[in-house]
KOLRO-998848 format. One record per residue (C-alpha): z, y, x; residue in one letter; chain. Coordinates in steps of 0.001 Angstrom, whole numbers. Each point is the difference from the previous one (the first is absolute). Last residue first. Layout:
N
(node (Z,Y,X),'A','A'),
...
// end
This chain:
250
(node (133437,-7530,139573),'H','A'),
(node (201,-1535,-3483),'K','A'),
(node (3314,1726,-710),'G','A'),
(node (-1402,3383,1040),'V','A'),
(node (-2902,-450,-2429),'V','A'),
(node (2340,-1061,-2805),'E','A'),
(node (2318,2932,673),'K','A'),
(node (-2930,2445,-95),'E','A'),
(node (-1199,-1394,-3336),'Q','A'),
(node (3481,372,-1454),'N','A'),
(node (167,3614,1184),'C','A'),
(node (-3458,766,-1401),'L','A'),
(node (864,-1537,-3380),'L','A'),
(node (3263,1953,-211),'T','A'),
(node (-1713,3257,987),'H','A'),
(node (-2644,-534,-2700),'L','A'),
(node (2642,-713,-2641),'I','A'),
(node (1826,3212,982),'V','A'),
(node (-3282,1970,-132),'S','A'),
(node (-846,-1429,-3428),'S','A'),
(node (3438,996,-1331),'I','A'),
(node (-508,3535,1326),'S','A'),
(node (-3451,144,-1605),'I','A'),
(node (1577,-1096,-3290),'S','A'),
(node (2657,2725,251),'I','A'),
(node (-2657,2674,557),'I','A'),
(node (-2031,-1266,-2965),'T','A'),
(node (3144,-248,-2119),'P','A'),
(node (570,3766,536),'C','A'),
(node (-3214,864,-1779),'S','A'),
(node (-2027,2982,1159),'S','A'),
(node (-2861,-2075,1378),'R','A'),
(node (-469,-2173,-3065),'R','A'),
(node (184,2829,-2501),'R','A'),
(node (-2398,2121,2060),'S','A'),
(node (-2478,-2867,281),'E','A'),
(node (148,-788,-3702),'L','A'),
(node (-812,3611,-877),'S','A'),
(node (-2611,98,2751),'H','A'),
(node (-1746,-3069,-1441),'F','A'),
(node (255,1261,-3573),'S','A'),
(node (-1474,3359,1021),'F','A'),
(node (-2865,-1702,1834),'V','A'),
(node (-707,-2126,-3046),'N','A'),
(node (231,3092,-2200),'D','A'),
(node (-2623,1782,2104),'H','A'),
(node (-2374,-2970,-217),'G','A'),
(node (664,-137,-3713),'L','A'),
(node (-810,3690,-263),'D','A'),
(node (-3519,-210,1403),'V','A'),
(node (-1298,-3153,-1670),'E','A'),
(node (1864,659,-3242),'A','A'),
(node (-1330,3538,-181),'R','A'),
(node (-3507,-1349,338),'Y','A'),
(node (564,-2732,-2569),'S','A'),
(node (1670,2240,-2609),'D','A'),
(node (1652,-2088,-2665),'A','A'),
(node (1535,-2483,2467),'K','A'),
(node (2410,2492,1526),'L','A'),
(node (3010,-978,-2082),'L','A'),
(node (-759,-3698,460),'K','A'),
(node (-239,380,3794),'A','A'),
(node (3308,1863,120),'E','A'),
(node (1704,-2836,-1833),'A','A'),
(node (-1427,-2535,2440),'A','A'),
(node (1128,2134,2976),'M','A'),
(node (3537,215,-1384),'G','A'),
(node (162,-3736,-643),'V','A'),
(node (-1135,-737,3557),'S','A'),
(node (2439,2551,1494),'V','A'),
(node (2957,-1352,-1938),'E','A'),
(node (-929,-3585,862),'V','A'),
(node (-108,821,3717),'S','A'),
(node (3334,1825,-255),'L','A'),
(node (1723,-2977,-1592),'T','A'),
(node (-1638,-2560,2276),'K','A'),
(node (968,1752,3213),'G','A'),
(node (3456,1580,-24),'L','A'),
(node (2848,-1936,-1638),'S','A'),
(node (2289,-290,2997),'F','A'),
(node (2959,-2204,937),'L','A'),
(node (-869,-3551,-1021),'L','A'),
(node (-3738,238,715),'P','A'),
(node (447,1632,3441),'H','A'),
(node (-2752,2606,135),'M','A'),
(node (-3660,-751,569),'N','A'),
(node (-1278,3444,-948),'L','A'),
(node (-448,1345,3550),'D','A'),
(node (-1541,-3345,982),'P','A'),
(node (-3027,731,-2243),'D','A'),
(node (-1538,-3337,-986),'K','A'),
(node (2677,-1486,-2277),'R','A'),
(node (-339,2992,-2367),'F','A'),
(node (-2971,2221,790),'C','A'),
(node (1310,3505,762),'N','A'),
(node (-2441,560,2865),'P','A'),
(node (-2085,-3072,903),'K','A'),
(node (-1620,698,3405),'A','A'),
(node (2277,2963,633),'H','A'),
(node (3132,-2109,-494),'H','A'),
(node (-1443,-2853,2058),'Q','A'),
(node (-521,2390,2895),'N','A'),
(node (3594,1147,-483),'H','A'),
(node (1337,-3532,365),'L','A'),
(node (-1853,-660,3262),'H','A'),
(node (811,3453,1362),'N','A'),
(node (3715,-525,-711),'W','A'),
(node (102,-3355,1800),'W','A'),
(node (-2056,1303,2940),'S','A'),
(node (2371,2966,374),'A','A'),
(node (2961,-2326,555),'P','A'),
(node (3307,1333,-1379),'L','A'),
(node (2989,1369,1934),'G','A'),
(node (-54,3507,-1474),'K','A'),
(node (110,2113,3170),'L','A'),
(node (-1630,-2434,2429),'V','A'),
(node (-2468,-1960,-2124),'N','A'),
(node (-697,2521,-2784),'I','A'),
(node (-40,3246,1972),'V','A'),
(node (-1056,-1142,3464),'V','A'),
(node (-2570,-2447,-1391),'I','A'),
(node (-1425,2768,-2183),'Q','A'),
(node (-196,2237,3066),'L','A'),
(node (-2190,-2554,1781),'V','A'),
(node (-2172,-717,-3039),'R','A'),
(node (-676,3684,-668),'N','A'),
(node (-916,536,3636),'W','A'),
(node (-2452,-2906,-148),'K','A'),
(node (-1621,1302,-3196),'P','A'),
(node (-1145,3178,1826),'R','A'),
(node (-84,3086,-2217),'R','A'),
(node (3778,87,-244),'F','A'),
(node (2213,210,-3101),'V','A'),
(node (-2082,-1659,-2717),'S','A'),
(node (-547,-3401,1609),'C','A'),
(node (1022,-1671,-3293),'H','A'),
(node (2786,-1824,1826),'G','A'),
(node (1091,3342,1456),'L','A'),
(node (269,1445,-3504),'D','A'),
(node (2137,-3001,-1032),'H','A'),
(node (2011,412,3216),'Q','A'),
(node (986,3429,-1298),'F','A'),
(node (829,-1352,-3456),'W','A'),
(node (2354,-2654,1376),'G','A'),
(node (1490,2427,2489),'M','A'),
(node (921,2281,-2914),'Q','A'),
(node (1910,-2855,-1644),'I','A'),
(node (1791,-848,3260),'Q','A'),
(node (935,3617,713),'A','A'),
(node (1405,521,-3487),'T','A'),
(node (2027,-3212,284),'T','A'),
(node (1367,1015,3408),'F','A'),
(node (1046,3468,-1151),'L','A'),
(node (1682,-1371,-3146),'A','A'),
(node (1723,-2782,1981),'M','A'),
(node (1289,2480,2562),'G','A'),
(node (1478,2155,-2736),'T','A'),
(node (1499,-3023,-1768),'L','A'),
(node (1575,-1206,3268),'F','A'),
(node (1232,3460,943),'P','A'),
(node (1671,390,-3432),'V','A'),
(node (1544,-3497,-223),'L','A'),
(node (1428,-466,3485),'S','A'),
(node (-2286,-1545,2588),'I','A'),
(node (621,2365,2900),'G','A'),
(node (-648,3721,278),'F','A'),
(node (-2035,72,3250),'H','A'),
(node (-1769,-3389,-70),'W','A'),
(node (-483,-12,-3777),'V','A'),
(node (-1492,3503,1),'V','A'),
(node (-2020,-706,3144),'L','A'),
(node (-1607,-3081,-1585),'W','A'),
(node (-1251,1873,-3062),'S','A'),
(node (-996,3022,2101),'A','A'),
(node (-2274,-2126,2196),'A','A'),
(node (-1919,-1316,-3009),'D','A'),
(node (-231,3426,-1618),'L','A'),
(node (-1195,1614,3240),'I','A'),
(node (-2552,-2760,668),'L','A'),
(node (-1415,333,-3510),'L','A'),
(node (-48,3810,325),'H','A'),
(node (-2148,-304,3116),'L','A'),
(node (-2462,-2433,-1593),'F','A'),
(node (-562,2317,-2968),'I','A'),
(node (-229,3034,2282),'L','A'),
(node (-2707,-1722,2046),'F','A'),
(node (-1787,-1036,-3208),'F','A'),
(node (-180,3612,-1190),'F','A'),
(node (-1047,1382,3386),'T','A'),
(node (-2816,-2530,332),'S','A'),
(node (-1527,829,-3392),'N','A'),
(node (-2415,-2845,-685),'P','A'),
(node (-3673,762,-782),'R','A'),
(node (-1001,-1288,-3425),'L','A'),
(node (50,3442,-1652),'L','A'),
(node (-2276,1437,2693),'G','A'),
(node (-2172,1913,-2489),'L','A'),
(node (-3035,-1881,1340),'K','A'),
(node (1754,-3335,-658),'E','A'),
(node (772,948,-3614),'V','A'),
(node (-3590,1107,-575),'S','A'),
(node (-1339,-3230,1482),'C','A'),
(node (2351,-2022,-2224),'R','A'),
(node (-1166,1891,-3100),'L','A'),
(node (-3651,-641,843),'E','A'),
(node (742,-3673,559),'R','A'),
(node (1791,-222,-3339),'F','A'),
(node (-2821,1743,-1846),'D','A'),
(node (-2539,-2338,1598),'E','A'),
(node (2064,-3025,-985),'L','A'),
(node (285,1266,-3567),'L','A'),
(node (-3769,544,-206),'S','A'),
(node (-663,-3503,1347),'K','A'),
(node (2006,-1606,-2759),'K','A'),
(node (1955,-3033,1106),'K','A'),
(node (-521,-3633,-1009),'N','A'),
(node (-3093,-347,2181),'S','A'),
(node (1891,907,3165),'E','A'),
(node (-1805,2536,2173),'F','A'),
(node (-2746,-246,2609),'S','A'),
(node (-2541,-1152,-2589),'P','A'),
(node (-2553,-2624,1119),'Q','A'),
(node (-3664,1047,2),'N','A'),
(node (-49,744,3720),'P','A'),
(node (1441,-3452,803),'A','A'),
(node (3601,-16,1122),'L','A'),
(node (644,-939,3605),'E','A'),
(node (998,-3272,1584),'G','A'),
(node (2887,-2215,1136),'I','A'),
(node (1990,2576,1992),'L','A'),
(node (3433,-1384,877),'L','A'),
(node (-300,317,3791),'S','A'),
(node (-950,3665,-342),'K','A'),
(node (2972,682,-2265),'L','A'),
(node (2520,182,2843),'Y','A'),
(node (-1590,2923,1841),'K','A'),
(node (-1101,1747,-3183),'K','A'),
(node (3593,73,-1254),'V','A'),
(node (1331,1310,3307),'V','A'),
(node (-2484,2892,-27),'A','A'),
(node (635,787,-3692),'K','A'),
(node (3730,611,455),'D','A'),
(node (1036,839,-3577),'S','A'),
(node (-281,-3489,-1431),'H','A'),
(node (1715,-248,-3417),'F','A'),
(node (-1939,2828,-1659),'A','A'),
(node (-3297,-1233,1431),'V','A'),
(node (578,-3463,-1490),'F','A'),
(node (861,1491,-3386),'A','A'),
(node (-3190,2068,71),'D','A'),
// end
């Protein structure tokens, strides 16, 4: 189910998986993971089919077009304000506010493009993502995709989720929040221990709640944005130095 969720284009997947086929499961082998309950998997698949039939996973082209349009308008307006009114205090602050808003919104828009959520064809998502993050933001899409894949592989795991690997001297996110969540989940487990069935159902719900609670705190934090900016500056410095070394060798 996780594999299907991450690979939307089934035709491309089948094309590249043919060379990796090593055999087929025997008839008596289960087609689901042994550590997961079959009934839960069936409920999840039924829910996903219902969501797909309702069209809730289909992207709204008009919405994303307006998002992209307002990003371009904000970005252009920030430069026009400074160009027309000069760099005195009020025009500079106004232009900076418009530019900052545009850059933050571009980050979330390219995030949706990186997840292939805007267009039905992954290729179109990749092309527009390169335009947004490479051209408009000045960061390589491959770098962001690499880090974000790690984030989804180990979400909110300290030292494994790049989104939590803040600068140790400037930010306190990571260990503190991970410990808070672990302690909270342990306390919830003790409270629910009396009723085994209720514990099984509610603990799963509480785990999801704890994850989303941590996720919302991480995403809404100003230090996260600052840390990403620091990472982008470090990345640019490394790329520039690498380019100078290559030019020097030639």
